[in-house]
C-alpha positions in Angstrom: -12.4 -20.1 12.3 -14.6 -17.2 10.5 -14.6 -17.1 7.0 -13.1 -13.8 7.0 -9.9 -15.3 8.8 -9.7 -17.9 6.2 -9.8 -15.2 3.6 -7.0 -13.1 5.1 -5.0 -16.4 5.4 -5.6 -17.0 1.6 -4.3 -12.9 1.1 -1.3 -13.8 3.2 -0.5 -16.7 1.0 -1.2 -15.0 -2.4 1.0 -12.1 -1.5 3.8 -14.1 -0.3 3.4 -16.5 -3.7 3.0 -13.5 -6.0 6.2 -12.4 -7.5 5.1 -9.2 -8.5 3.8 -8.1 -5.1 6.5 -6.6 -2.8 4.8 -5.3 0.2 1.4 -5.7 1.9 -0.5 -4.7 5.1 -4.0 -5.2 6.8 -6.1 -2.6 8.4 -9.6 -2.8 9.9 -10.9 -4.5 12.8 -8.8 -7.7 12.4 -5.8 -5.8 13.0 -7.2 -4.7 16.6 -8.7 -8.2 17.4 -12.3 -6.9 17.2 -13.1 -8.8 13.8 -16.3 -10.8 13.9 -18.7 -12.5 11.8 -19.9 -9.2 10.5 -16.6 -7.6 9.5 -15.1 -6.8 6.3 -11.2 -7.4 5.3 -9.1 -4.4 4.1 -6.0 -4.6 2.8 -3.2 -2.3 1.0 -1.1 -3.9 -1.7 2.3 -2.8 -3.4 3.3 -4.4 -6.6 6.5 -3.8 -8.6 6.2 -0.5 -10.7 7.0 -2.6 -14.1 4.5 -5.4 -13.1 1.8 -3.0 -12.1 0.0 -2.6 -15.4 -0.4 -6.4 -15.5 -2.3 -6.6 -12.4 -6.0 -7.2 -12.8 -7.8 -6.6 -9.7 -10.7 -8.8 -10.4 -8.2 -11.4 -11.2 -6.3 -11.0 -8.1 -9.3 -11.0 -5.9 -10.9 -13.8 -7.7 -8.0 -16.1 -6.1 -9.2 -15.3 -2.6 -13.0 -16.2 -3.3 -15.3 -15.8 -6.2 -16.2 -12.0 -6.9 -20.0 -11.3 -7.4 -19.3 -7.3 -7.7 -16.4 -4.9 -8.0 -15.9 -1.2 -8.3 -13.9 1.8 -7.1 -16.0 3.4 -4.4 -15.9 7.3 -3.8 -12.4 7.2 -2.6 -10.9 5.2 -5.4 -10.5 2.2 -3.3 -11.1 -1.1 -4.9 -14.3 -2.4 -3.4 -15.4 -6.2 -3.5 -18.3 -8.0 -2.8 -17.4 -11.8 -2.5 -19.8 -14.8 -3.1 -20.1 -15.4 0.8 -21.2 -11.8 1.0 -18.2 -10.5 2.9 -17.0 -7.2 1.8 -13.3 -6.3 0.9 -11.3 -3.0 0.4 -8.2 -3.6 -1.3 -5.9 -0.4 -2.2 -3.7 -1.5 -5.4 -0.6 0.6 -5.5 2.7 0.8 -7.4 5.7 0.4 -4.8 6.6 4.1 -6.0 3.6 5.4 -4.4 4.7 3.7 -0.9 6.1 6.5 0.9 3.4 8.8 -0.2 0.7 6.5 0.7 2.1 6.0 4.3 3.0 10.0 4.9 -0.7 10.6 6.2 -0.5 7.8 8.8 1.0 9.2 11.8 -1.4 10.9 14.0 -4.2 9.4 12.2 -4.1 5.6 13.1 -2.0 3.4 15.1 -1.7 -0.5 15.0 -1.1 -2.7 18.2 1.8 -4.3 16.6 3.9 -4.7 13.4 2.6 -8.3 13.1 -0.9 -7.3 13.2 -0.8 -5.2 10.3 2.3 -6.2 8.2 1.5 -9.1 5.7 4.4 -9.3 3.7 7.6 -7.0 2.9 10.0 -8.4 0.4 12.1 -5.5 -0.1 12.0 -4.1 3.6 10.6 -0.7 2.4 7.2 -1.1 4.2 8.1 -1.9 7.8 10.1 1.4 8.6 7.0 3.4 7.4 4.8 1.5 10.1 7.0 1.8 13.0 5.7 5.4 13.6 2.2 4.0 13.8 2.6 1.0 16.0 1.5 1.5 19.7 -1.4 2.0 21.9 -4.8 3.9 20.5 -4.1 7.6 20.0 -5.2 10.0 22.7 -8.2 11.7 21.3 -9.4 13.7 24.2 -7.5 16.8 23.8 -8.2 20.3 23.4 -7.5 20.6 19.6 -9.8 17.5 19.1 -12.5 18.9 21.5 -12.6 22.4 20.0 -12.8 20.9 16.3 -15.8 18.7 17.4 -17.6 21.9 19.0 -16.9 24.4 15.9 -17.7 21.5 13.3 -20.7 20.9 15.5 -22.1 24.3 15.3 -21.1 24.6 11.7 -23.0 21.7 10.5 -25.9 22.3 12.9 -26.5 25.9 11.2 -26.2 24.4 7.9 -28.8 21.8 8.5 -31.3 24.2 10.1 -30.9 26.5 7.1 -31.8 24.0 4.6 -34.7 22.6 6.8 -36.3 26.1 7.0 -35.8 26.0 3.2 -37.9 23.1 2.8 -35.2 20.5 1.5 -36.0 18.0 4.0 -34.2 15.0 2.5 -31.0 17.4 2.5 -31.6 18.5 6.0 -31.9 14.7 7.0 -28.7 13.9 5.4 -26.8 16.9 7.1 -28.4 15.4 10.6 -26.2 12.4 10.4 -23.2 14.6 10.0 -24.3 16.8 12.8 -24.5 13.6 15.1 -21.1 12.6 14.1 -19.6 15.7 15.5 -22.2 15.1 18.7 -20.7 12.0 19.4 -17.3 13.1 19.3 -18.1 15.7 21.9 -19.9 13.2 24.4 -17.3 10.5 23.6 -14.2 13.2 24.7 -16.5 13.8 27.9 -17.3 10.0 28.7 -13.6 8.9 28.0 -14.7 6.5 25.2 -12.7 7.6 22.1 -11.0 4.3 21.0 -13.6 4.4 18.0 -12.8 7.9 17.1 -12.6 7.8 13.4 -16.1 5.8 13.3 -17.9 7.6 16.4 -21.0 5.6 16.1 -19.0 2.2 15.9 -19.9 0.1 18.9 -21.8 3.1 20.5 -24.2 0.7 22.2 -21.3 -0.7 24.5 -19.3 2.7 24.4 -21.7 5.4 25.4 -23.4 5.5 28.6 -27.3 4.8 28.6 -28.1 8.3 29.4 -26.0 9.8 26.4 -27.4 7.0 24.0 -31.1 8.2 25.2 -30.1 11.8 24.1 -28.5 10.9 20.8 -32.0 8.8 20.3 -34.0 12.0 20.8 -31.9 13.8 18.3 -32.8 11.3 15.3 -35.7 11.7 12.9 -37.6 9.8 9.8 -37.8 12.1 6.9 -40.5 14.3 8.0 -40.5 18.2 8.6 -42.0 18.4 12.1 -39.9 15.4 13.3 -36.8 16.9 11.8 -37.4 20.3 13.5 -37.8 18.3 16.9 -34.6 16.6 15.8 -32.6 19.5 15.5 -33.9 21.3 18.5 -32.7 18.1 20.5 -29.6 18.5 18.7 -29.0 22.1 19.5 -30.0 21.6 23.3 -27.8 18.7 23.8 -24.9 20.0 21.6 -24.8 23.1 23.9 -24.7 21.2 27.2 -21.8 19.1 25.8 -20.0 22.3 24.2 -20.3 24.1 27.4 -19.0 21.3 29.5 -16.0 20.8 26.9 -15.5 24.6 27.2 -15.3 24.4 31.1 -12.9 21.4 30.8 -10.4 22.7 28.3 -11.0 26.3 28.2 -12.2 26.3 24.7 -13.4 29.0 22.3 -17.6 28.4 23.0 -19.5 31.1 20.8 -22.4 30.9 23.3 -24.1 34.2 21.7 -23.9 32.3 18.3 -25.4 29.2 19.7 -28.2 31.2 21.0 -28.8 32.9 17.6 -28.5 29.4 15.9 -31.2 28.1 18.0 -33.5 30.8 17.6 -33.9 30.1 13.9 -35.9 26.9 14.8 -38.6 29.1 16.3 -39.0 31.6 13.1 -41.1 29.5 10.9 
């Protein structure tokens, strides 16, 4: 058994034994049967309102395994690095927040079964909120998702080219990664490999065709002005091809003239 699986079982036992905890669920790769030795563990924990102030995240998590580092990440999620170098994300909430926390889930994620995600539900309030998101993976190859990818791609491409022309190479390098994210959404829609939609770079070596993977490689660059210009030019070329194919498939709004004008910016300096 993987160390992560031992830790998941420890979390399960703690959730059942802690009288302050009302409900808990797991998300991430282990809920989909995809967890491996390199995966992290992720949970939402809901404690009784009156007892919430008595819950110390470090003390609670130290019952799973020794905690080496603990902090609230940029999304406010309690993030732990355990002694065994396994990462964990833990959302500590009051039961009063349960419905508000669950509200954004439909249309965003699904779980293959209730058993895969539900850890404990002592008052019976969590399971009904999970029912709408139990089922097969969401269909992502849709006209709205394709349109979003095309428009978002052109937006971030122009942004990156603009800061590159200003001479902010490090910022252009950072934006290039966001450009890639939209490019991969377009490629995944066209190739029908949308299972990892929320993290489009996940399992890309397995999901994307060798030809598309090679095109992506040409869109990458070290932190060097000339290399960045070549990468942005490759992004503009491949992105245009992908967007045109999506336009033809879904009758999308494809601003071809604007795309050409953006591309010409790379030749001005």
